[in-house]
C-alpha positions as CSV (number, residue, x, y, z in Angstrom):
1,M,155.3,76.9,101.7
2,K,153.3,77.7,104.9
3,L,154.2,81.4,104.5
4,S,153.1,81.4,100.9
5,N,149.8,79.8,101.8
6,L,149.3,82.5,104.5
7,V,150.0,85.3,102.0
8,I,147.6,83.7,99.4
9,G,144.9,83.4,102.1
10,A,145.3,86.9,103.2
11,L,145.2,88.2,99.7
12,A,142.1,86.2,99.0
13,A,140.4,87.6,102.1
14,W,141.4,91.2,101.1
15,L,140.0,90.8,97.6
16,S,136.8,89.3,99.0
17,V,136.2,92.2,101.4
18,N,137.0,94.8,98.7
19,A,134.7,93.0,96.3
20,L,131.9,93.4,98.8
21,W,132.6,97.1,99.2
22,A,132.7,97.5,95.4
23,Q,129.1,96.2,95.1
24,E,126.5,98.8,94.3
25,T,124.4,99.5,97.4
26,S,122.3,102.4,96.2
27,R,121.0,103.9,92.9
28,V,118.8,106.7,91.8
29,V,116.1,105.5,89.4
30,E,114.5,107.8,86.8
31,N,115.7,110.9,88.7
32,G,114.0,109.8,91.9
33,G,110.4,109.6,90.5
34,T,107.7,112.2,90.0
35,G,106.4,112.3,93.5
36,K,107.0,114.9,96.2
37,Y,109.9,112.9,97.7
38,S,112.9,112.1,95.5
39,A,113.3,108.4,95.9
40,V,116.4,106.1,96.1
41,M,116.8,102.3,95.7
42,I,119.1,100.8,98.3
43,T,120.3,97.7,99.9
44,E,120.1,97.9,103.7
45,P,122.9,96.0,105.5
46,S,120.4,94.9,108.1
47,L,118.2,93.4,105.4
48,P,120.4,92.1,102.5
49,T,117.7,89.7,101.4
50,H,115.5,92.6,100.2
51,T,115.6,95.8,98.2
52,V,114.3,99.0,99.7
53,F,112.8,101.9,97.8
54,R,112.2,105.0,99.8
55,P,112.5,108.8,99.9
56,K,116.2,109.7,99.9
57,D,115.8,112.4,102.6
58,L,114.1,111.0,105.7
59,D,114.4,114.2,107.8
60,G,110.9,115.2,106.9
61,F,109.4,112.1,108.4
62,G,108.6,111.3,112.0
63,K,106.8,114.1,113.9
64,K,104.7,115.5,111.1
65,G,104.2,112.3,109.1
66,K,105.5,108.8,108.9
67,L,106.3,106.3,106.1
68,P,103.6,103.7,105.5
69,V,105.0,100.2,104.6
70,I,104.5,98.4,101.3
71,A,105.9,94.8,101.1
72,W,106.3,93.6,97.5
73,G,106.6,90.2,95.9
74,N,108.0,89.8,92.4
75,G,106.8,88.2,89.2
76,A,107.9,84.6,88.5
77,C,108.9,84.3,92.2
78,Y,112.1,86.0,91.3
79,N,114.4,86.8,94.2
80,S,115.0,90.4,92.8
81,P,112.6,93.1,91.8
82,W,114.4,93.8,88.5
83,E,111.1,93.8,86.5
84,H,109.5,96.4,88.7
85,V,112.2,99.0,89.5
86,N,110.4,101.9,87.7
87,F,107.1,101.1,89.3
88,L,108.4,100.6,92.8
89,N,110.6,103.7,92.7
90,E,107.7,105.8,91.5
91,V,105.5,104.6,94.4
92,A,108.2,105.3,96.9
93,S,108.6,108.9,95.6
94,H,105.1,109.6,96.9
95,G,106.2,109.0,100.5
96,F,106.2,105.3,101.0
97,L,108.7,102.7,102.4
98,V,108.6,100.0,99.8
99,I,110.4,96.8,100.7
100,A,110.7,94.3,97.8
101,I,111.7,90.7,98.1
102,G,115.2,90.0,96.8
103,V,118.6,91.6,96.1
104,M,119.0,94.9,94.4
105,P,118.9,94.6,90.6
106,K,121.9,95.3,88.5
107,E,121.8,98.4,86.3
108,S,122.3,96.3,83.2
109,G,123.2,92.7,82.1
110,E,122.0,89.4,83.5
111,Q,119.6,89.8,86.4
112,V,119.0,87.6,89.5
113,R,116.2,85.1,88.9
114,G,116.4,82.8,91.9
115,S,113.3,81.7,93.7
116,S,111.7,83.6,96.6
117,R,109.2,82.7,99.4
118,S,106.0,84.2,100.6
119,A,107.4,84.5,104.1
120,Q,109.8,87.1,102.8
121,L,106.9,89.5,102.7
122,L,106.5,89.1,106.4
123,D,110.3,89.4,106.9
124,A,109.9,92.8,105.4
125,I,107.3,93.9,107.9
126,D,109.3,92.4,110.8
127,W,112.3,94.4,109.7
128,A,110.3,97.6,109.5
129,E,109.0,97.0,113.0
130,K,112.6,96.5,114.3
131,Q,113.9,99.6,112.5
132,N,111.2,101.8,113.8
133,A,112.1,100.8,117.4
134,D,115.9,101.0,117.0
135,K,117.2,104.3,118.2
136,S,120.4,103.8,116.1
137,S,118.4,103.3,112.9
138,P,117.7,106.1,110.4
139,Y,114.1,104.9,110.4
140,Y,113.7,105.3,114.1
141,G,110.2,106.6,114.8
142,K,109.6,107.4,111.1
143,I,107.6,104.3,110.0
144,D,103.8,104.1,110.1
145,L,103.2,100.6,111.4
146,K,99.5,101.2,111.5
147,H,99.4,101.3,107.7
148,I,100.9,98.3,106.0
149,A,100.3,96.9,102.5
150,V,101.2,93.6,101.1
151,S,101.4,93.6,97.3
152,G,102.9,91.6,94.4
153,M,102.7,90.7,90.8
154,S,101.9,87.3,89.2
155,C,103.7,84.8,91.5
156,G,104.2,87.7,93.9
157,G,100.4,88.2,93.9
158,L,99.9,84.7,95.0
159,Q,102.6,85.2,97.7
160,T,100.6,88.3,98.7
161,L,97.4,86.3,99.0
162,E,99.2,83.7,101.1
163,V,100.1,86.2,103.8
164,A,97.2,88.6,103.5
165,G,95.7,87.2,106.6
166,D,98.5,88.6,108.8
167,P,96.8,91.0,111.3
168,R,99.3,93.7,110.7
169,V,98.2,94.1,107.1
170,T,95.8,97.0,106.4
171,T,95.4,96.7,102.6
172,T,96.2,94.2,99.9
173,V,97.1,94.8,96.3
174,V,97.2,91.9,93.8
175,C,98.7,92.6,90.4
176,N,98.3,90.4,87.3
177,S,97.5,87.4,89.5
178,G,94.8,85.3,91.1
179,I,94.4,82.0,92.7
180,F,94.2,79.1,90.3
181,K,90.8,77.4,90.0
182,G,90.6,73.8,91.2
183,A,93.9,72.3,92.2
184,P,96.8,74.7,93.2
185,S,99.5,75.4,90.7
186,T,102.2,72.7,90.4
187,K,104.8,75.1,89.1
188,P,108.1,75.0,91.1
189,G,108.2,77.7,93.7
190,M,104.6,78.8,93.2
191,P,102.6,79.1,96.4
192,Q,100.3,76.1,96.9
193,I,97.2,77.9,97.9
194,S,93.5,77.4,97.2
195,K,90.5,79.7,96.9
196,D,89.9,79.2,100.6
197,Y,92.7,81.7,101.2
198,L,90.5,84.4,99.9
199,K,88.5,84.1,103.2
200,R,91.6,85.1,105.1
201,I,91.7,88.6,103.5
202,H,90.5,91.1,106.1
203,T,91.4,94.4,104.4
204,P,90.3,96.5,101.5
205,T,91.8,94.8,98.4
206,L,92.7,96.0,94.9
207,Y,93.2,93.7,91.9
208,L,95.1,95.3,89.0
209,L,94.8,93.1,85.9
210,G,96.0,93.3,82.3
211,G,92.7,92.5,80.6
212,P,91.6,89.4,78.8
213,S,95.0,89.0,77.3
214,D,96.5,88.6,80.7
215,I,97.1,84.9,81.5
216,A,96.1,85.7,85.1
217,Y,92.8,87.4,84.0
218,N,90.4,84.6,84.6
219,N,91.9,83.7,87.9
220,G,91.9,87.3,89.1
221,M,88.4,87.9,88.0
222,D,87.2,84.7,89.7
223,D,88.9,85.9,92.9
224,Y,87.0,89.2,92.6
225,A,83.8,87.3,92.1
226,Q,84.3,85.2,95.2
227,I,85.4,88.0,97.6
228,N,82.3,89.3,99.2
229,H,83.3,90.0,102.8
230,V,85.7,93.0,102.4
231,P,85.8,96.0,100.1
232,V,87.3,95.0,96.8
233,F,88.0,96.8,93.6
234,V,89.2,95.3,90.3
235,A,90.8,97.4,87.5
236,N,91.7,96.1,84.0
237,L,93.8,97.7,81.4
238,D,94.3,95.6,78.3
239,V,98.1,95.4,78.3
240,G,98.5,91.7,79.0
241,H,100.4,90.0,81.8
242,G,103.4,92.3,81.7
243,G,101.5,95.3,82.9
244,T,103.2,98.7,82.6
245,Y,105.8,98.3,85.3
246,A,108.8,98.8,83.0
247,K,107.4,101.9,81.3
248,P,108.6,105.3,82.4
249,H,107.7,105.8,86.1
250,G,105.8,102.5,86.0
251,G,103.2,103.7,83.5
252,E,99.4,103.5,84.2
253,F,99.7,100.7,86.8
254,A,101.9,102.9,89.0
255,K,99.4,105.8,88.8
256,V,96.5,103.6,89.9
257,A,98.5,101.7,92.6
258,T,99.9,104.9,94.0
259,A,96.4,106.4,94.3
260,W,95.2,103.3,96.1
261,Y,98.2,103.4,98.5
262,K,97.6,107.1,99.2
263,W,93.9,106.5,99.9
264,Q,94.3,103.4,102.0
265,L,97.6,104.1,103.8
266,T,97.5,107.9,104.2
267,G,93.8,108.7,104.1
268,D,94.0,110.8,101.0
269,E,90.3,111.2,100.0
270,Q,91.2,113.0,96.8
271,A,93.2,110.0,95.6
272,G,90.3,107.8,96.8
273,K,88.0,109.4,94.2
274,L,89.7,107.2,91.6
275,F,87.8,104.3,93.2
276,T,84.8,105.6,95.2
277,G,81.3,106.7,94.1
278,T,81.3,106.6,90.3
279,P,85.0,105.8,90.1
280,A,87.0,108.4,88.2
281,L,89.2,105.5,86.9
282,A,86.2,104.3,84.9
283,Q,86.4,107.6,83.0
284,V,90.0,107.1,82.0
285,S,90.5,105.7,78.5
286,G,91.3,102.0,78.4
287,W,90.3,101.1,81.9
288,T,87.4,98.9,83.0
289,V,86.5,98.6,86.6
290,G,84.3,96.8,89.2
291,K,83.8,97.3,92.9
292,K,82.0,95.7,95.8
293,N,81.4,96.7,99.4
294,M,82.9,100.2,98.7
295,P,81.5,103.7,99.0
C-alpha cells in the first residue's frame, strides 16, 4: 500500500510539472502589430502575475535606444488583459515594454476574470527596475526607467489614478474612466478614491473617452475640468465604453495612445503634433478634443 501511494504521488507530481510546461507562455498577436518592431505577448517566469507585450527581438535596444515602460490596468479590474490584447500588442510593436496586470489570456474560450489591485501597476515598474539591473536578464540595460507611463481602462483607469502620484511616473493615460463624483464607488474591487487624487497627478495626462455614450464620460470630463496644474488632453470618439481595443490592431484608440506614448516617452515631436498647437486629432473625423496647459 505504501509503495502504491508513493507511485501515485510521483505520478501526480510528474503530471503537474508537465502540465505547467504545457501551458502557453508566449503568442504572436496579429502578426506582431504594425509598428517597426514585431511584438510578442509573453509570460515572464520572474513576473507570473502579469502579461508582457514587447518587441520580440531585443537586440536593437540598449546602446542606441531603450524601451520605455507602460504599466497597464484592465477593465472591470480583471486579472488578465484579455479585452485589450490587440491594443497592447500594437502599442508594444512601436518600441515599448508594456506590462499588463494579470495572467496571459487564452487564445480562445473562457477568460480569466479574477480581481486585480492598483498596487500591481507599481509591481510592474518594480519588476522593470530589477530586470534592467540584472546582468542575467534579457532586459539588462535595455529599459528606459526615465520614461514610465501608468495607464488603464475603466477600473484600470481608476487604478492608474490611484498610483499616478508615484514619482517614477512620467505620463498618465486614463481610458474610458474617471473618478466618481461625490462618494467613491462601492463596487467590489473598485479603487476607493476621491477627486482629491487628481491633485496627486504630476505628469502630462491623456484622457481617452468613448463620447457621451460612454458610462465613464461624465466622470472623465469632470476630471478633465478639475485638472488645472499639469498639461492635460482629453479626446472623445463616440464609440461607447468599450472603446476600440478589440478591433484590428486596437483601432483608433491604439493610434491615439501610441502617438501620445511616442511623444511623451520618446520625445517624438511629429507624433506630438496630434495634440499640440491646433491639434491634428481635431481634424480627424469623429474625434472631439480639449486641452489645457499644453503648447
